[in-house]
N, C-alpha and C positions, 0 to 999 in steps of 0.2 A: 485316514488323514495323514498327511506328510508334513512334518514340522520344519524341514530344512530352511525354507525362506523366512519363516517366523523367527528362527534362530539367527539367521543372517541379519535380520532387522535389528537385532540386539547388539550388533557391533557398535552402535552409537552409545551403548551403555558401558563399554569397556574403556576405562580411562588409561591413557598412556602416561609415561613419565611419573609414575605414582610415588616414587621416592624423592622427587624434586619439586621445589616450589615453582609453580607456573604462574605467569601473569595472565595467560590465556590457556585454559585447559584444552586438551586435545583428546579426541576419542578415536577408536579404531576405524569407524566409518569414514571420518574426515581424512584420516591418515591413508586409508586404502584408496580413496578417490585420488588424493595427491600422488601416491605411488603409481597408480594406474596411468595418470596423465604424464608423469615423468617417464615411466617405462615406455609408453607409447611413443613419446618424443624421441627417446634414445633409439628405439627400434626403427623409426622412420629415418633417422640419421644413418643408422647401420645399413638399411636397405638402399637409400638413395645415394649416399656418398661412398659407401664401401662395398656395395653390391652383395651384401649378405643375403642369404636365402632365409629370410625371416618374415613372419607375418606380424606386423605391428598390432593387429587386432587380437591375435592369439596372445601375444605378450601382455597386452592390456588386460585381457581376461584373466590371465594368471595373476596379474598384480591385484586385480579386484579381490581375489580370493586368497591372497598370500597370508593373511592373518586370520582366516576364517576359523581356525581351530580355537582361537582365543575366546570365542563365545562360550566354550566349555572350560578352557584352562585359565582364562584371564591373561593379562599381559604381565608375564613374569619379568621383573626388572633385570636388566642386563647384568649387573653385578652379582645377582643371585643365579641367573641362568648359566653364566660362565664361570662360576666360582671355582669349580673343579671339574675334572674329566668325568667323575662319577655323577656329579650334578647334571652336567650336559647330557650324558647318556640316559640318565633317568628321565630328564625332560623330553628327550627324543622319543622315548617309549610312551610317555604320556601323550605327546602329539600324535603318534601313530594310532593310539587308541581313540583319540578324539576324532581323527579322520575316519576311522572305521565306524564310530558312532554317528557322525554326520552323514556318512554314506547310507546308513540304514534309515535315515530320515527322508530319503528320496525314493521314488518309485524305481523298481528294478531296471526299467528300460532307460533310465537317466543316469544310473550309477557309473557306468563305464566312462561316459563323457565327463562327468564331474570328478571322477577320480584323477583325471589328467589335470584338473585345475587345483585339486586339494593336496595331492602328493607332491612334495618338493623333490626335485631331482637335480642332478648336476648338468642339466642341459644348457645350451647357449641361451635359450629364452629365459630360463630361470636365473641365469647369471645377470641378465639385464634387469630383472625384477629385484634381485638382491642389491644391485648398484643403485637402482631407483629408491629402494628402501633406505639406503644409507644417505642418499642425497636429500630425501625428505626429512630424515632425522637432522641433517645438518641445517636445512632450511628452518627447522623448528628452533635450533640453537641460535641462528641469526636473528630470528623473530624475537626471541627472549632477550638476547643481548641488546637489540635495538630498544627494547622496553626498559633497559637498565638493570636487567636481572642477571647478576653474575653467577647465579647457580649453574648456568649452562656453559660457563667458560671452559672448564676442563673437558666436558663432553664435546664441545666444538673442536677442540684441538685433536682429540682422539679420533673423532669421526672423520675430520678432514684428512688426517693421515691415512685412514683406511680407504677413503675415496681416492686420494692421490696415488695409492698403491694399485688401483685397478688398471690393468694394462689394455683394456679395450679402448681403441681410439674414439669410438662413438660415444662412450661415456665421458671421456676427457673433453670432447667437443662440446657436449651438453654442459659440462661443468664450466668450461671457459666462456661459452657464449650465453648461457641462460642463467646460471646460478648467481652471478653478481647482482642481477636485478632484484633478487630477494632481499637485498639490503636497502633498497630504496623506499622512501616514503611514498604515499599516494601522489603527492604533488610532484615528486621527482619522476615517478612513473608516467605521469601525465604531461610532463614537459617535453615538447617536440624535439628539442635538441639534446636529449639525454644521451650521453656517451658513457658507457660503463668500462 
């Protein structure tokens, strides 16, 4: 019996933003879907507008599994994860062990393919996923602020600065063209003459 996909189903049980008051709780499964859609969109922009040699489907797959290890580690809050160099190094070791454990939950003939999804690298495709992850986090901040929750104000500023520092033009195109719509209400989204 292989437990990998049963564990992946538990992403919906991993709560994000655990140290902050949320008007609408978010879990890792919801977050992973949003990151996958955003990453796919960025990769399409990269391929179509900038002629990059990238597979949007591959990028989307990486994004689906980008937080997979959290079914074993939980979602460690950013202030804890990045508290010190020692803390970050220790958490990287925990993530490496979590990947190894997840790999053992798959049949041997599937492990090589899935290792490409679970092991984070410095590849171009992973840089798109990291950008999409930041954009998703910023969209969450926008959602909370629209609901009157000031708990996310400082996070919004910090995350937006990190997004603005990304030098990939495909990411900045997505931010400029797609991100403003996250601040709209449903009625505004449905209005035919919406200009953002």
